[in-house]
N, C-alpha and C positions, 0 to 999 in steps of 0.2 A: 865790627860787632862780633860778640862771642858766638860761636857756632850753635850753642843751644838756643840762644835768642833768635838767631837767623832761622833755625829749624821751625820754631813756633810761628814766626812771621810767614814762612813759606806755606805752612799748613793752612793759614788763613787766606793767603793769596790763591792757593790752588784748590781749596775745599769748597764745601757748600755754604758759602757766605755771600751776602748780597753784594751787588756791584758797587754801591755807594761806600760800603765798608772797605772794599778792595781799593777803591779810588783814594780814600783817605790814607790808607796804609802807604800807597805809592807816593802820595804827596809828602808824608812824613819821611819816607826814605830819602826823598830828594832834598827836603828843606830842614827837617828837624830830627836827625838820626838819634840824638840823645833822648828826645821825647819818645821816639819809637821804641828805643831800648827799654825805657822805664815802663812802657805800656805792655811789654812782652817778656820782661826778664823773669817773671814768675807767674804762677796762677794766683788770682785773687783768692785770698784765704776765706773759706767758709768756716767762721769761728763758732763758738758755743752759742752765740746769739743770732747768727746768720751772716749775711754779707754787708759790707760797707766799704765804699771807696769812691775814687774819682770816676766820673762818667767819661766814656770815650771808647775808641776801638782798642782791642787787645785783651790778652788773657789776664792782665792785672788791672782791668777797668770794669766798671759796671756797665753792661750793655745787654742787648737782647740775648746774646749767646751765653754769656756767663750766668745771667739770670735763668735762662732755659735749662742749662746743664745742672745748675744747683737744684732747680725744681724737679728735674727728672730723678736726681739722686734722692731727694726727699720723698718723691712719689714711690720709688723703689723700696725705700725703708717702710713706708706706710703699708705697702702691699705685703711685705714680709711679716709685719707686725700684726696685721688684721687679715689673714688669709680667708677668703670666702665671705667676707663681711662687707656690706656697703660702706664706702668711705665718703664722708661728707667733709668739705672744707669751706672756710670763709676767707675771702680776700678783700683787703682794703688798701687805700693809698692816701698819701698826703698831698700837699700843694706843690711839691718840688717839680722841676722840669723833668719830663719823661715819666713821672710816677704813674700816670694813667696807662701809658704804653707798657710799662713794666708789669703793672697789675694785670692787664689784659693778657700779656704774654704768659705770666704765671698761671692765670686761670685756664688758658688754652692748653697748656702742657698737662696740668692736673686732669682736666676734663678729657683730654685725649688718651689719658691712662685709665679711663673708665670711672673716674671719680665724680661725685656730685658736687658742683662748685657753686657757692653763693658769693657773687661779686657785687660789691656796693656800686650803685649807679653813678656815683661821683665821689669826690674826696670826702673823707670822714675821719674823725679823731681816732687815734690808735686804741684808746680804751673801749670804743664802741666795737672794735674788732674782737677784743677779748670777751666782751659781753655776748657778742653774736655767736662765738664758738660754743659757749655754755648754753645759750638760749636755744640754739638750733640743733644741739646734740652733735656737734662736729667732732671729728677725730683730731683735727689740726687746723691751723690757719696761718696766713702770711699777711704782713702789712709792708708795702713798699714805702720806705722812708729812710732818711738818714738823720732823723730826730732834729737836733739843733746844730748840726754841722754847717759849714759854709755852703753857698749855692752850687759849687762845683761837684758836690757829693750826692750820691743816692745810695740806696741799699735795700735791705730785705730782712725783716725780723721774722723768725719762725716760732710758731706757738704749738703747744700740745693740747690734748683734749680737755684739760682743766681751765683753759684760757690763759695759762701762764706760759712764759717763754721756756724753751727747752732746757731741761736739767738732766743730770746723769740718770740712767745710762743713755737716754735718747739723744742728747746733744752729741756725744762722741760717736754714737752709732750712725747718726745722720751724716756727720762729717765723713765717716768711712765710705758711706754709699755715694756721697757727692764726689769724693776724690776718685771713686772707681769709674766715673763717667769720663772717658778719655776723648770722646769726639762728639761734635754737634750732630753727627749722624745717628747717635744713640737716643737723641731726644725725640719724643713724640710731639711734634709741633702743632698738629691740627687734626681735625676729624671728630672732635668731641663736643662741638659747639652746642649740641642739643642738651648736654649735661650741665649747662651754665644757667643759673637762675639769678636775676638781678634783684638786689635788695634796695629798698627805698624807705619811704615814710613810715611804713608799718613797723619796721625794725627800729627806726628812730623813736617812735612813740613808746615802744616797749622799753627802750633804754631810758628815755626821759622819765617814764613812770617809776622805774627802778631808782633813779637818782632822787626823784621827789620823795620817795619813801625813806630816804636817809635823813630828812629834815627832823630835827628834835623839837624846835619851838616855832611851828607855823603861826601861832598866835602872836608871837613877838614880831615876826615879819609883817603881819597884818597891821600892827601898831606903828611899824617903822617902814612902811612900804615905799616911802619917798626917799629912803637912804640914797644918797647921791653916789652912784657907782660909775667909774670910768674903766672901760675894758679895751684892751688891744689884743687882737689875735696874731699880731706880728706877721701878717701876710699868710697865715696858715689856716688849718682846718677848724680851729675853734669857732670861727664865725658861723659855721653850719649849725652848731648846737648850743653854744654858751648863751647867746641872747635868748634863745628859746627856753633854756632851763631856768634862767633868772626870772623870766616872765612866769614860768610855771610855779616857781617858788613864791611869786607874789610881788616881786620888785618892779616898780614902774618908772624909775628915774635912772635909766641906764644910758650912758653916753659912750658911743663907740669912737675910738681914735680913727678918724676917717682916713688919714694918710697911710694907715697900716691895715685897713679893713679888707682890702681885696686880696684873695689868695694869689700869690705871685711867687714862683720859684726863683726869681732873681732877687727877692728880698731887698727891694730898691732903697729902703730907708735905713738899713742896718748893715753892719759888717758881719756880725754873727747873730742869727735869729734865735737868741737864747735869753730868756728872762732873767738869767743869773747875771747878765752883763748890764751894768748901770747905763751904759751908752744906748743899749737896745731899748731900755725903758724910759729914756729921756723925753721922747715926744709925749708919751702918756703922762709922765710926771708933770710936764708943763701944762697939759690940758687939765689935769687934776687940780693943779695950783690955780689956774685961771678960773675954773668953775667952783673953786672952794669945795671940792668933793669930800666924801667921807672915806673912800677907799679906791685905790687903783689896783687893777689886776691885769697880768699879761700871761699869755700862753704861748708855747713854742709851736713850730710848724705842725707837728702831729698831735698837739694838745694833750701831752701827757705830763708836762712840767708847768708849774704855775709860780709866778713871782708876784709879790704884793708890795704896794707902797701905802704908807699911812702918815698922818701927822704925828710928830713926836711930842714930848712933854713941853717943848718950847714953841710948838705950833709950826715947826719946819717939816717939810715933806722929806721922808727918808724911805729907803727900800729895806725891807726886812730880809735877813739872810735865810737860807734854807732850814737851818736849825731852829731859828725863832718861829718860822712859819709852822714847822712840824710841832714844836712845843705847844703853840697856840691851839692847833687842831686837835692834838692828842688830849690836852687838858680839857678842852671844850667837850669832846665826845665822852670823856670819863665823868667830868663834873656834871654836865647837863643831864646825862643819862641817870646819874645817881639822884639829882635833884628832881627829875621828872618821875622817878620811881620805876624806870624801865631797865635799869642795870641788872644784869644776871650775875649770880654768884660765880659762874664759870666764864665770865668775860675775860678776854685776853687781847693784848696789843703786841705788835711786832715792830722792832726797830732794827738798825744794822750796826755793825761793830765800829763804824767811823762816824756815827751820828751822836749827837749830844747825850751825855749820861743823864741830863736833866729829865729826859723822858722816863728813864728807869725810876728816878726819884718820884716823879709825879704818879707813876703807876703804883709804886710801893705805898705811898701815902693814901692812895685811893683803893688799896687792897685789890688791885687788878694785876693779874699775871702779865709779865712783860718778857718777851723772848727777843734775843739779839742774834741775828743771822748775818751771813756774809753780805757784802755790798751787792745790790741788785735786787729788783723786785721779783725775779724768778725764785729767789730763795725765800722771800716772804710768801709767795704763792705755794711753794713746796711745804713750808711749815703749816700753812692753813690746811693743806690736804692731809698732812700727817695727823693733825689734831681734830679733823672733821668728826663731828658726832660726839666729841669729848669736851671740847672747849668752844666758846662762842667768840669768834673773831669780830672785833669792833673797828680797828683802824691800824694801818701800817704806814711807814714812811721812812725817808732818809734825808740826809742833808742836801742832796742834789736836787732840791725843789720838787720832790715827788711825794704824793700822798695817795693812799688807796683806802677808800672808806667803804665798809660793807663788803660782803664776800661774793657779790654777784659778778664782780670782775676780778681778774687776777693779774693786773698790771697797773702801773701808776696812772691816775686819772685826774687830769686838770679840770675837766668839765664839772665833775662833782665837787672837786676841791674849791673851784671858784664859787659855786653855790653855797657851800658850807662856810667859806670865809666871809661871804656877804652876810649870811645868817649870824655868824659870830659878831661881825661889826654891828649888826642891828641889835643884837642882844646887849652889847656893851653900850651902844648909843641910848638904848632904852633906860639905862642906869646913869646916863649923863657922862659916859666915858668913851674913850677910843680904844682900839686894839693895842695901841702902844701903852696906854694906862694899864691895860690888862697884863701886858708883858711884864711891866715893872712889878705889879702885884704878884705875879707868879714867881719872879725872882726873889721877892721878899719872903714868900711862903715856902718855896722849895729850894732856895739857894741860887746865887747869881752865877750861872754857868755862861762862859763866853768862849766862842770858837772862831777859828780862822783857818784858812788853808793856803798853801802855796804850791805851785806846780813848776817843776824844774824840767826843762827839755834839754836833752843831750843830743845834739845834731850829728849827722854824719854816720858813716858805716860803723863807727865804734860806739855810737850812742847807747845801744842796748847793752853792750859789754860793760861800759862805765857804770850804768845803773845796776847791773848784776853785781859788779864789784862793790858798789856802795852797800847793797843789801847784804852781801857776804860779810863785809866789814862789821856792819851792825849786828849781824847774826853771831859771828864768832867772837867779837870783842865788844859787847854792848857797853855803852857809856856808863860809868859808875855814878855820875851825877849830871844833871842838866839844869843849867841856870841856877847853880848853887843848891839844888835840892837832890837828895840821893835817889837813884833809880831803885825802886823797891821791887817792881814786877816787870818781867819780860814775857810777852805773849807772842809766840811764834806760830802763826796759823799754817805755815807751810809744813812745819814739823809736827803740828797739832799738839804742842806742849806749852804749858805755862810754868814759870819758875819764879819763886821768891828769891831774889838775888842776895837777900840778907840771911835767910835761914837755910837756903839750899833746897827747900821743899819744891817738888815738881808735881804737876798734874796733867791730865789729858784734856785737850780742848775738843769737845764733841761737835765739831763742824767739819765740813769737807775741806780738803787742803786748799789753801789760797796763799799767794805770796804776799803776806801782810805781816809786818812787825809792829808791836805796840809796846811803848815804855810808859809805866805809871810811876810817878815820883812821890816822895814822902808828902809833898804839899798838895797832892791830889791832881796834879797836871797829868794829862794823857797826850802822848805824841804817837801818831800812827804814820808808818811809811808804807806806801802802796804803789808799786810800779804799774804802769799800763801794760796790758797784755798785747796791745796792737801797735803801739808807737813808742819811740824812745823818750818816754816821759815818766816822771815819778812825782806822786803827790804826797805832801806831808800835811797831816791834819793835826791841829793843836786845840786842846780843850783845857781851860783853866777855870777855877771857881773860887768864890769867896762868899761871905755872908753880906746881905743887904738888909739893913734894919728899917730904912725909910726911903721914900721917894727923893727926899732932899739930898741923900748921899749918892744917888744914881750916877751922876756925871763923874764924880771923884773916883768912885769904885770902878766904873767902866774904864777910865784912864789907867787906873792901877792894873787892870786885867790886860789891857792893850799892851802896856809896858812889859808885863810879864811874858806875853807871847813874843814880843820883839826880843826880849832877853833870851828866850828859848831858841829863837831863830839864830841869833848871834852866837850863842854858846855852842850850837851844833854846826856852825859855819855854813849856813844854808843861804846866805845872802847872794 
């Protein structure tokens, strides 16, 4: 074992760590030296969003000590930022194994640093944490979750006073303070228990009232209150609030997927607890089919992502992708507000640079300002903050199954998204249509945009280098054509420049730096390349479009667009 790794192991064996931890380390020394090396070869990185990793003993794992040290660093930054001011925080957690323990550990460290801590009594959706920060006037917040990662993972998302995740300069400053904590002996573990207040039903009710206020057509729900809804929380926190919010909206025909209804950090019925995965939604789809339901909805463990299933134009059950779900929601909020007479002249919506361009087109035709920000809801939250008091935020979202409706929360919220999706389904059913019918109508009205993405993993020690080399190649020698269509525009978000490759014209991209490249071709195709910041993985997003003049053309046109994306993948050698 390398000397530096052995040194870290010795610190844990000889330091103020509990006996069970030391016992596990000794067992690994005897039986699994490779696993021990992986657990100690580095410090688990506190990234711009917080911590995420495998649970277990060691500096490269999520455990009491890595959580405690991260929290002490965050607490130190808060004390420097707000000297002499009472600092309040909200803490929540999801259904993962150890999440309650990690949340209590986090609460104890903040409280022992003299801060007022509001800790939820039990598991709650992440969006309720964002709401609580704003509602209670907190300076920051934390939710213990690893979102939709497999069961072996856990983590810690850090929030600022607006209810959004950390953005510059706070993200980098917190990282600096966390990295400055060199020993568990620097952590204030206990002594502040009197500073902890437990949050329960009162906060739930305030949140549910806020969500109820987002409803545009309560009269339509009253007419369609027997809309047949199937919902799965996928063993997560959604079960605590989604059934309540549907009841509050007025829906009385809700069927829970029993096999996935109990919060369980082992996620026994799925490989990945992610509604983006068709396998994860398969039990719900079967139930929806058996019941002849109107809509299926699934939320991930911390209830910030939503997936939906509907019947298509042939009566077959299909899962909508994240772009389609976003378009349906954006179009509904814009069109319904206009029809109801509650649209404001300064209404605005926010999308992200890898989300479908169709949202921009819907906004344009409805005379609503649309802003495009970097991937991630913290950037949507930052844009709202920047425009507060000048423009009226209505909805934001991105292709990764996330929506944020109304400005009382500043992170993606599957609880309100489920309620609004059901209202939309009721609105269409009231006209004798389905959400899929509405999707086709939107394609006819605004253009048929079709998207897909692929994720390429480069394993091993050289994985990150291979991906960096790929990006450099695209950056320095961009393709002249893709799938037979000339590349007209290159957008480089790392260099913050756009370039027309045909005229040579350049311009500045007014967004923070991000390692993303986009190619736009003469036929309107858009290809985005975006490496992961934390793992040896690169995502390619593809967007193509055509015109759709009637429902009868839908299948043929969709096949044409699918073939075009396959052509792009082949021409870029991404198979």
